[in-house]
C-alpha positions in Angstrom: 0.0 0.0 0.0 2.9 2.4 0.8 4.5 1.7 -2.5 1.2 2.6 -4.3 1.0 5.9 -2.4 4.7 6.6 -3.3 4.0 5.9 -7.0 0.9 8.2 -6.9 2.8 11.0 -5.2 5.7 10.7 -7.7 3.3 10.8 -10.6 1.7 13.9 -9.2 5.0 15.6 -8.6 6.2 14.8 -12.1 3.0 16.2 -13.6 3.4 19.4 -11.6 7.0 19.6 -12.7 6.0 19.2 -16.4 3.3 21.8 -16.0 5.6 24.4 -14.4 8.4 23.8 -17.0 6.1 23.7 -20.1 7.2 25.5 -23.2 6.1 29.1 -23.4 6.5 31.4 -26.3 9.9 32.9 -26.3 10.1 36.7 -25.8 12.7 38.3 -27.9 14.3 40.8 -25.5 16.8 42.2 -28.0 14.3 42.8 -30.7 12.3 46.0 -31.3 8.6 45.5 -32.0 8.1 44.0 -35.4 11.8 43.2 -35.9 11.8 39.4 -35.6 12.0 37.4 -38.8 10.2 34.1 -39.3 12.3 31.0 -39.6 14.3 28.5 -37.6 16.7 31.2 -36.5 15.5 34.7 -35.9 17.9 37.5 -36.9 17.6 41.1 -35.8 18.4 43.9 -38.2 21.5 45.9 -37.5 21.4 49.3 -35.8 19.9 50.9 -32.8 16.5 51.2 -34.4 16.1 47.4 -34.4 16.9 47.1 -30.6 14.3 46.9 -27.9 16.2 49.5 -25.8 18.0 52.6 -26.9 21.8 52.4 -26.3 23.2 55.5 -24.5 25.9 56.0 -27.1 26.2 54.6 -30.6 29.1 55.2 -32.9 30.6 53.8 -36.1 32.4 51.0 -34.3 29.2 49.9 -32.6 27.4 50.0 -36.0 30.2 47.9 -37.6 30.2 45.4 -34.8 26.4 45.0 -34.9 26.5 44.6 -38.7 29.2 41.9 -38.5 27.5 39.7 -35.9 27.7 36.7 -35.8 31.1 36.8 -37.6 34.0 35.4 -35.6 36.2 38.5 -36.1 35.2 41.9 -34.8 35.6 44.9 -37.1 38.9 46.7 -37.0 38.8 50.0 -35.1 42.0 51.9 -34.4 43.4 55.4 -35.0 44.4 54.5 -38.6 40.9 53.5 -39.9 
């Protein structure tokens, strides 16, 4: 009898766990309204207008870095360019 109660309690706990951890629609924190693109991987357009929050400072290096994402190499930025 105790084994049956343990199995029932385990089933109830598993059901609650699955309910709490169910898939919810993902919220795109980095995307401005209307910026998400349909597809298996969503990509945000480059620039501060496509961001959900306004950056305090945005310069040409920030723009080049945002446009190059997800490239492995960051854009060059030094006193000679």
